[in-house]
C-alpha positions in Angstrom: 0.0 0.0 0.1 1.4 3.3 -1.0 1.8 6.2 1.5 -1.0 8.1 -0.5 -3.4 5.2 -0.1 -2.8 5.1 3.6 -3.4 8.8 3.8 -6.5 8.5 1.9 -7.7 5.7 4.3 -6.9 7.8 7.3 -8.6 10.9 5.9 -11.7 8.9 4.9 -11.9 7.4 8.4 -11.6 10.8 9.9 -14.2 12.3 7.6 -16.5 9.4 8.4 -16.2 10.2 12.2 -17.0 13.8 11.5 -20.0 12.8 9.5 -21.3 10.7 12.2 -20.9 13.7 14.6 -22.8 15.8 12.0 -25.6 13.4 12.0 -25.7 13.4 15.8 -25.8 17.3 15.8 -28.6 17.3 13.3 -30.6 14.8 15.2 -30.2 17.0 18.5 -31.3 20.2 16.5 -34.2 18.4 15.2 -35.3 17.5 18.8 -34.9 21.0 19.9 -36.7 22.2 16.7 -39.7 20.0 17.7 -39.7 21.4 21.2 -39.5 25.0 19.9 -42.4 24.4 17.5 -44.6 22.9 20.3 -43.8 25.8 22.4 -44.6 28.6 20.2 -41.2 29.8 19.2 -41.8 29.2 15.5 -39.2 31.9 14.2 -36.4 30.1 16.1 -37.7 26.7 14.9 -37.5 27.9 11.3 -33.9 29.0 12.0 -33.1 25.6 13.3 -34.7 24.0 10.3 -32.5 26.1 8.0 -29.4 24.9 10.0 -30.5 21.2 9.5 -30.9 21.8 5.9 -27.4 23.1 5.6 -26.1 20.1 7.7 -28.0 17.7 5.2 -26.4 19.4 2.1 -23.0 19.3 3.6 -23.4 15.6 4.8 -24.0 14.6 1.2 -20.9 16.3 0.0 -18.8 14.8 2.8 -20.2 11.4 2.0 -19.3 11.8 -1.7 -15.7 12.9 -0.6 -15.4 9.8 1.5 -16.4 7.6 -1.2 -14.0 9.2 -3.6 -11.1 8.9 -1.1 -11.9 5.1 -0.5 -11.8 4.4 -4.3 -8.3 6.0 -4.7 
């Protein structure tokens, strides 16, 4: 295995862990958003939803990067 392949594996593994963290953060924001919505703080809930949408978009790009690294 070349040094570059080893670096790709390590990078992909690190990105995978970050992606798992991102999913956990998104789940936490979703729970807070539900609570905010139920308690009449709709404008804050809308901001939280926008944050979750950003996390989702970025998660897709991170997943693509991980897959490209693992193929190299």
